[in-house]
C-alpha positions as CSV (number, residue, x, y, z in Angstrom):
1,M,-91.2,-46.0,-61.5
2,T,-93.5,-48.2,-60.6
3,S,-95.2,-48.9,-57.3
4,F,-94.9,-52.5,-56.5
5,D,-96.9,-54.6,-53.7
6,S,-95.7,-57.7,-51.4
7,S,-97.3,-61.1,-52.6
8,P,-97.6,-64.4,-50.6
9,N,-94.3,-65.7,-52.6
10,L,-92.0,-62.6,-51.5
11,P,-90.0,-65.3,-49.7
12,A,-89.2,-67.0,-52.3
13,W,-89.0,-64.3,-54.6
14,R,-86.2,-62.8,-52.0
15,A,-84.6,-66.1,-51.8
16,L,-84.3,-66.1,-55.7
17,L,-82.8,-62.3,-55.6
18,A,-80.4,-62.6,-53.4
19,L,-78.5,-65.9,-54.8
20,A,-78.4,-63.7,-58.2
21,V,-77.1,-61.2,-56.1
22,V,-74.0,-63.1,-54.4
23,F,-73.5,-64.4,-58.5
24,V,-74.1,-60.5,-59.7
25,M,-71.5,-59.2,-57.2
26,L,-69.0,-62.2,-57.0
27,A,-68.9,-60.9,-61.2
28,T,-68.5,-57.6,-60.5
29,T,-66.6,-56.8,-57.3
30,G,-63.0,-57.1,-57.9
31,W,-59.7,-59.4,-59.0
32,T,-61.1,-62.5,-57.6
33,A,-64.0,-63.5,-60.0
34,V,-61.8,-63.6,-62.8
35,R,-58.3,-64.8,-62.1
36,H,-59.3,-68.1,-61.1
37,Q,-61.3,-69.1,-64.4
38,G,-59.8,-72.1,-67.2
39,G,-57.7,-69.8,-68.8
40,P,-57.1,-66.0,-70.0
41,R,-60.1,-64.6,-72.5
42,S,-59.9,-60.8,-71.8
43,P,-57.0,-58.3,-72.1
44,L,-57.8,-57.4,-67.6
45,E,-57.8,-61.5,-67.8
46,A,-54.2,-62.0,-69.1
47,E,-52.9,-59.2,-67.5
48,L,-53.5,-60.6,-64.1
49,A,-52.8,-64.4,-65.1
50,S,-48.5,-62.4,-65.9
51,W,-49.1,-60.0,-62.8
52,G,-49.5,-63.4,-60.3
53,K,-46.2,-64.3,-61.3
54,A,-43.9,-61.5,-62.3
55,H,-41.0,-59.7,-60.7
56,V,-39.5,-56.9,-59.7
57,G,-36.4,-57.6,-59.2
58,A,-36.8,-60.2,-56.1
59,Q,-39.6,-58.8,-55.3
60,A,-43.2,-60.6,-56.1
61,L,-46.1,-58.0,-57.5
62,P,-47.9,-57.5,-54.5
63,D,-51.9,-58.8,-54.8
64,P,-54.2,-56.8,-56.8
65,E,-56.7,-56.4,-53.9
66,S,-54.2,-55.8,-51.2
67,P,-55.4,-52.4,-49.2
68,P,-54.8,-48.6,-50.8
69,P,-51.8,-48.5,-47.5
70,A,-50.0,-51.6,-48.5
71,M,-50.4,-50.6,-52.0
72,A,-48.9,-47.7,-51.9
73,G,-46.2,-49.2,-49.7
74,F,-45.0,-51.4,-52.4
75,F,-45.0,-48.5,-55.4
76,A,-43.3,-45.9,-53.3
77,S,-40.8,-48.2,-52.5
78,L,-40.1,-48.6,-56.8
79,T,-37.9,-46.5,-58.9
80,G,-39.6,-43.9,-61.4
81,L,-38.2,-46.6,-64.0
82,Q,-40.3,-49.5,-62.2
83,R,-43.2,-48.0,-62.4
84,S,-43.4,-46.4,-65.4
85,R,-42.8,-50.4,-66.6
86,L,-45.5,-51.9,-64.8
87,A,-47.7,-49.1,-66.2
88,D,-46.7,-49.5,-69.5
89,R,-46.9,-53.6,-69.3
90,Y,-50.3,-53.8,-66.9
91,P,-52.2,-50.7,-67.8
92,L,-55.8,-52.4,-67.0
93,I,-54.2,-53.3,-63.8
94,V,-52.2,-50.7,-62.7
95,G,-54.7,-47.7,-64.6
96,N,-57.4,-49.0,-61.8
97,L,-55.6,-49.9,-58.7
98,N,-56.4,-48.3,-55.4
99,G,-53.4,-47.0,-53.9
100,A,-50.9,-46.8,-56.7
101,P,-50.3,-43.0,-57.4
102,V,-52.4,-41.1,-59.0
103,T,-50.0,-40.0,-62.0
104,L,-48.9,-43.5,-62.5
105,R,-53.1,-44.0,-63.5
106,Y,-53.4,-41.5,-65.4
107,R,-50.5,-43.3,-67.7
108,A,-51.8,-46.5,-67.5
109,N,-55.4,-45.3,-68.1
110,R,-53.6,-43.3,-71.8
111,A,-52.3,-46.3,-72.4
112,S,-55.5,-49.0,-72.4
113,L,-57.3,-45.9,-74.1
114,A,-54.7,-46.1,-76.7
115,K,-54.9,-50.1,-76.9
116,S,-59.1,-49.4,-76.8
117,L,-59.1,-47.8,-79.3
118,R,-57.3,-49.3,-81.7
119,V,-59.5,-52.3,-80.9
120,E,-62.6,-50.8,-82.2
121,R,-60.9,-49.1,-85.2
122,K,-60.5,-52.6,-86.6
123,R,-64.2,-53.9,-85.5
124,V,-64.9,-50.5,-87.5
125,D,-64.1,-51.9,-90.4
126,S,-65.3,-55.5,-90.0
127,A,-67.7,-56.8,-92.2
128,E,-69.0,-59.4,-89.6
129,L,-70.2,-56.0,-87.8
130,S,-73.8,-55.4,-88.1
131,P,-75.3,-51.4,-88.5
132,D,-76.0,-51.3,-85.3
133,G,-72.8,-52.5,-83.8
134,R,-71.0,-50.7,-86.6
135,N,-72.2,-47.5,-85.0
136,Q,-72.2,-48.8,-81.5
137,A,-68.3,-49.4,-82.4
138,V,-68.0,-45.9,-84.1
139,R,-69.0,-43.9,-81.0
140,R,-66.7,-46.1,-78.6
141,M,-63.7,-45.1,-81.0
142,H,-64.3,-41.2,-80.6
143,R,-65.3,-41.4,-77.3
144,F,-61.8,-43.1,-76.9
145,E,-60.2,-40.3,-78.4
146,A,-61.5,-37.6,-76.4
147,L,-60.9,-39.5,-73.6
148,M,-57.0,-39.3,-74.4
149,S,-57.0,-35.7,-74.9
150,P,-53.2,-34.7,-73.3
151,E,-55.7,-32.4,-70.9
152,R,-57.9,-35.2,-69.2
153,K,-56.9,-36.9,-65.8
154,I,-58.5,-40.6,-66.6
155,L,-58.1,-42.0,-63.1
156,A,-59.9,-45.4,-63.9
157,F,-60.6,-46.9,-67.0
158,D,-62.5,-50.0,-67.9
159,P,-63.9,-50.5,-71.7
160,S,-65.5,-53.9,-70.9
161,G,-69.6,-54.3,-71.2
162,S,-71.0,-50.7,-71.3
163,G,-67.5,-49.5,-69.6
164,K,-66.5,-47.3,-66.6
165,V,-64.8,-44.2,-66.0
166,A,-63.8,-41.6,-63.6
167,E,-61.9,-38.3,-64.3
168,V,-60.3,-35.6,-62.0
169,F,-60.5,-31.8,-62.4
170,G,-58.0,-30.5,-60.2
171,D,-54.7,-31.1,-58.7
172,L,-55.7,-34.7,-56.3
173,D,-52.2,-35.0,-54.8
174,S,-52.2,-31.8,-53.9
175,A,-55.9,-30.7,-53.1
176,E,-57.2,-29.7,-49.5
177,R,-61.1,-30.8,-50.2
178,V,-61.9,-33.5,-52.9
179,S,-65.8,-34.0,-53.9
180,V,-66.7,-37.2,-55.9
181,V,-69.6,-36.8,-58.6
182,V,-71.9,-39.7,-58.1
183,P,-74.2,-40.1,-60.9
184,G,-77.5,-42.3,-61.2
185,V,-78.7,-44.3,-64.0
186,D,-77.8,-44.6,-67.2
187,T,-74.3,-43.5,-66.7
188,N,-71.8,-45.7,-68.9
189,L,-68.5,-44.9,-70.6
190,L,-70.8,-43.6,-74.2
191,T,-72.9,-41.2,-71.9
192,F,-70.1,-39.7,-69.8
193,Q,-70.1,-36.7,-71.0
194,R,-72.8,-34.9,-73.9
195,T,-72.2,-31.8,-76.3
196,S,-76.0,-31.8,-75.8
197,R,-77.0,-31.5,-72.1
198,K,-73.4,-30.5,-71.2
199,Y,-74.2,-30.3,-67.7
200,S,-76.7,-34.2,-67.6
201,A,-73.7,-35.9,-67.9
202,P,-71.3,-36.6,-65.1
203,V,-67.6,-34.4,-67.0
204,G,-70.2,-31.7,-66.9
205,M,-71.6,-32.2,-63.3
206,A,-68.1,-32.1,-62.4
207,Q,-66.3,-28.6,-64.3
208,S,-69.4,-27.2,-63.2
209,L,-68.4,-28.2,-59.9
210,Y,-65.5,-27.4,-60.2
211,A,-65.7,-23.8,-62.0
212,A,-67.9,-22.9,-59.0
213,Q,-65.8,-23.7,-55.9
214,R,-62.8,-22.1,-57.4
215,D,-65.5,-18.9,-58.0
216,A,-66.6,-19.5,-54.3
217,A,-63.1,-20.3,-52.2
218,P,-60.1,-19.9,-54.8
219,D,-57.4,-20.2,-52.0
220,T,-58.5,-23.8,-51.2
221,R,-57.3,-26.4,-53.3
222,T,-60.1,-28.5,-54.9
223,A,-60.1,-31.4,-57.3
224,V,-63.5,-32.8,-58.4
225,I,-63.8,-36.5,-59.3
226,A,-66.4,-37.5,-62.4
227,W,-67.2,-41.6,-61.4
228,A,-68.6,-43.1,-63.3
229,D,-67.0,-46.2,-62.0
230,Y,-69.6,-48.2,-61.0
231,T,-72.4,-50.5,-63.4
232,A,-76.0,-48.1,-63.5
233,P,-79.3,-49.4,-64.1
234,V,-80.3,-48.6,-67.6
235,G,-83.7,-46.9,-67.7
236,V,-86.1,-46.7,-65.5
237,G,-86.6,-50.4,-64.6
238,M,-86.2,-52.9,-61.6
239,D,-83.1,-52.1,-61.6
240,S,-83.6,-49.2,-60.6
241,A,-85.9,-49.9,-58.0
242,I,-83.5,-52.6,-56.3
243,G,-80.7,-52.6,-54.5
244,R,-78.3,-54.8,-56.1
245,L,-76.3,-52.4,-58.4
246,A,-75.6,-49.8,-55.6
247,E,-74.7,-53.0,-53.4
248,N,-72.0,-52.8,-55.9
249,G,-71.3,-49.1,-56.4
250,A,-71.1,-48.7,-53.1
251,V,-67.7,-51.1,-52.6
252,R,-66.3,-49.4,-55.5
253,L,-66.7,-45.8,-54.1
254,T,-66.0,-47.2,-50.3
255,A,-62.4,-48.5,-52.0
256,L,-61.9,-44.9,-54.0
257,A,-62.4,-42.7,-50.5
258,G,-60.5,-44.5,-48.7
259,A,-57.6,-44.8,-51.8
260,L,-57.6,-41.1,-52.2
261,P,-53.6,-39.4,-51.8
262,G,-52.8,-37.2,-48.9
263,D,-55.5,-36.0,-45.8
264,S,-57.7,-34.1,-48.4
265,R,-61.6,-33.8,-46.8
266,V,-64.0,-35.6,-48.8
267,T,-67.2,-35.5,-50.2
268,L,-69.6,-37.2,-51.9
269,I,-72.7,-35.1,-54.7
270,C,-74.8,-38.2,-55.1
271,H,-77.8,-37.3,-58.2
272,S,-80.8,-39.7,-58.1
273,Y,-79.6,-43.3,-58.0
274,G,-76.3,-41.9,-57.3
275,S,-77.6,-41.3,-53.9
276,V,-78.9,-45.1,-54.1
277,V,-75.2,-45.9,-53.7
278,C,-74.3,-43.1,-51.4
279,G,-76.5,-44.3,-48.6
280,V,-75.8,-48.2,-49.3
281,A,-71.5,-47.0,-49.0
282,A,-72.5,-44.3,-45.5
283,R,-71.5,-46.3,-43.1
284,R,-68.3,-48.0,-44.6
285,L,-67.3,-45.0,-45.4
286,P,-63.6,-43.5,-44.0
287,D,-63.8,-40.5,-41.7
288,R,-62.2,-38.4,-44.0
289,V,-65.8,-38.3,-45.6
290,G,-67.2,-35.4,-43.5
291,D,-70.6,-34.5,-46.1
292,I,-72.9,-36.3,-48.4
293,A,-75.4,-34.3,-50.7
294,V,-78.1,-35.7,-52.7
295,A,-80.4,-34.0,-55.3
296,G,-83.3,-35.7,-56.9
297,S,-83.0,-38.9,-54.8
298,P,-85.3,-42.0,-55.0
299,G,-84.1,-42.7,-51.1
300,M,-80.8,-44.0,-49.8
301,R,-81.7,-47.3,-49.1
302,A,-82.3,-46.1,-45.2
303,E,-85.3,-44.5,-43.4
304,N,-83.7,-41.2,-42.0
305,V,-80.5,-39.9,-41.5
306,A,-79.4,-42.2,-38.3
307,D,-80.2,-45.7,-40.7
308,L,-77.0,-45.1,-42.7
309,R,-75.3,-45.2,-39.3
310,S,-72.6,-42.7,-40.7
311,H,-70.8,-39.7,-39.2
312,A,-70.7,-37.5,-41.9
313,R,-73.5,-34.3,-42.7
314,V,-76.3,-35.4,-44.6
315,W,-77.3,-32.4,-47.1
316,A,-81.0,-32.9,-49.6
317,M,-82.5,-30.9,-52.3
318,R,-85.0,-31.1,-54.7
319,D,-86.0,-28.5,-57.1
320,A,-89.6,-29.0,-57.7
321,D,-90.3,-29.5,-61.3
322,D,-88.3,-32.7,-61.2
323,W,-90.3,-36.0,-61.7
324,I,-88.9,-38.3,-58.7
325,Q,-91.2,-36.9,-56.6
326,N,-93.4,-38.8,-57.9
327,V,-91.7,-41.8,-57.2
328,P,-93.0,-44.2,-54.2
329,H,-90.7,-43.7,-51.4
330,L,-90.8,-47.0,-49.7
331,A,-89.4,-50.7,-49.2
332,V,-90.5,-53.4,-49.4
333,G,-88.3,-55.8,-49.5
334,E,-85.7,-55.5,-52.0
335,L,-88.4,-53.0,-53.6
336,G,-87.6,-49.5,-53.1
337,H,-85.1,-47.3,-51.3
338,G,-86.9,-46.3,-48.1
339,E,-87.8,-42.5,-47.2
340,D,-87.9,-39.3,-49.0
341,P,-84.5,-37.4,-48.2
342,V,-86.2,-34.1,-48.2
343,T,-89.0,-35.3,-46.0
344,P,-88.4,-34.1,-42.4
345,E,-89.1,-37.4,-41.4
346,F,-85.0,-38.3,-42.8
347,G,-83.8,-36.0,-40.6
348,A,-81.2,-34.3,-43.5
349,R,-80.1,-30.7,-44.2
350,V,-82.8,-29.9,-46.8
351,L,-81.1,-27.8,-49.0
352,S,-82.9,-24.1,-51.7
353,A,-82.0,-25.5,-55.5
354,A,-83.5,-22.6,-56.9
355,G,-83.0,-22.2,-60.8
356,A,-82.6,-26.1,-61.2
357,V,-85.2,-26.9,-63.9
358,G,-86.0,-31.0,-63.5
359,H,-84.0,-33.9,-62.7
360,T,-81.2,-33.3,-64.9
361,G,-80.8,-29.5,-63.6
362,Y,-79.2,-29.4,-60.6
363,F,-75.5,-29.1,-62.6
364,E,-76.3,-25.5,-64.4
365,P,-74.5,-23.0,-63.9
366,G,-75.7,-20.3,-61.9
367,T,-78.1,-22.3,-60.0
368,E,-78.7,-21.8,-55.8
369,S,-78.3,-25.7,-56.1
370,I,-74.6,-25.8,-58.2
371,S,-73.5,-23.2,-55.6
372,N,-74.9,-25.5,-52.3
373,F,-73.0,-27.8,-53.5
374,A,-69.6,-25.9,-54.5
375,A,-70.4,-24.7,-50.5
376,I,-70.1,-28.0,-49.5
377,G,-67.1,-29.2,-51.0
378,V,-65.0,-25.9,-50.0
379,G,-66.3,-26.5,-46.3
380,S,-68.5,-23.2,-47.0
381,Y,-71.2,-23.6,-45.2
382,G,-72.2,-20.4,-43.7
383,S,-72.6,-20.1,-47.2
384,V,-75.4,-22.4,-47.4
385,S,-79.0,-21.3,-48.7
386,C,-81.9,-22.9,-47.2
387,A,-84.8,-24.7,-48.2
388,S,-86.6,-22.8,-45.7
389,A,-86.8,-19.7,-45.1
390,D,-85.5,-20.1,-41.4
391,D,-82.3,-21.6,-42.4
392,T,-82.2,-24.1,-40.6
393,C,-80.2,-26.5,-42.7
394,R,-76.6,-24.6,-41.3
395,S,-78.3,-25.3,-37.8
396,G,-75.0,-26.1,-34.9
397,I,-73.1,-27.1,-38.1
398,Y,-70.3,-24.9,-36.9
399,R,-70.7,-27.4,-33.8
400,D,-71.0,-30.2,-36.1
401,E,-67.2,-28.9,-37.1
402,A,-66.2,-28.6,-33.2
403,A,-66.5,-32.2,-32.3
């Protein structure tokens, strides 16, 4: 990532950037952008058009943008058969609908995956595809097949563009503690999981964290979400140096946190650009989010913890080999993400990352970084290991809990 200087044309440049952000946010943050265009042009648009006219008995279907409690009340008023029919008829809506029962979302997303798989199979056989296009279609086909495995719990799925997806490990309905893994750049449908470098991809990160949490607190009911349900920057370029995509991701992350079932305590585990998303979301998160832990962070779009305006405890770590330490932690207009979260000036609780190697090593089993993430996720604060020998990262923690 490159350092940027201010220029005499900065005000005009910022105005143009702000206008671009408005258009991008309108296009990506909700249902509104697709529901008022001329006619259905995509599967989601077709579902939305039909949903707006449909009824269950005499009851009209609620606005998909309804708050999660209202949506939960609507689904609670339906019979099991009625809920299943909605999921089968409108899988792209129900599968991504905050407030819908999670098991119904799993069912709906399996239906969406099956439809998407059929589309990719047809594309693979198309004579119009270039070799690169066919290779992409084959990769997407294989990803859909993998996500449809019976044991997988897909909480969100959107095949459009580079794709978005979220997966649950554990029982989300009964969990006392829920951790959400928020990944960084180059996160999309095809990079959601990897065979090589497994723990550098969201699925591997979440699996490692879930296993570490069960080891740390076997009697605590936990769940972990691998959350790739936002549009992440591609590579280390302009998109990763500004907050446009983080703003959109923060809207989606806040909505998720507010819609999780039950009264579980929630921890955000944020890696790389994911920590920018978490920083932007911090001031809007519900009270149930008690901890935000960042690793390999380029900044949280804040100068210190107080600037985040969050009630949550903020933890930070960075491995000595992580190249992110060489990125200028600054903010000039829209460029840069602010102070380095591991510095004393920022004021986070700084954790040990011993054993992690490089920018993508924080979730490797056996590292202090994954052990620390697990301890925070299950509320075992006394067992975290601090970066400093004086254990200052644990100071006042139980006083905070009592408050």
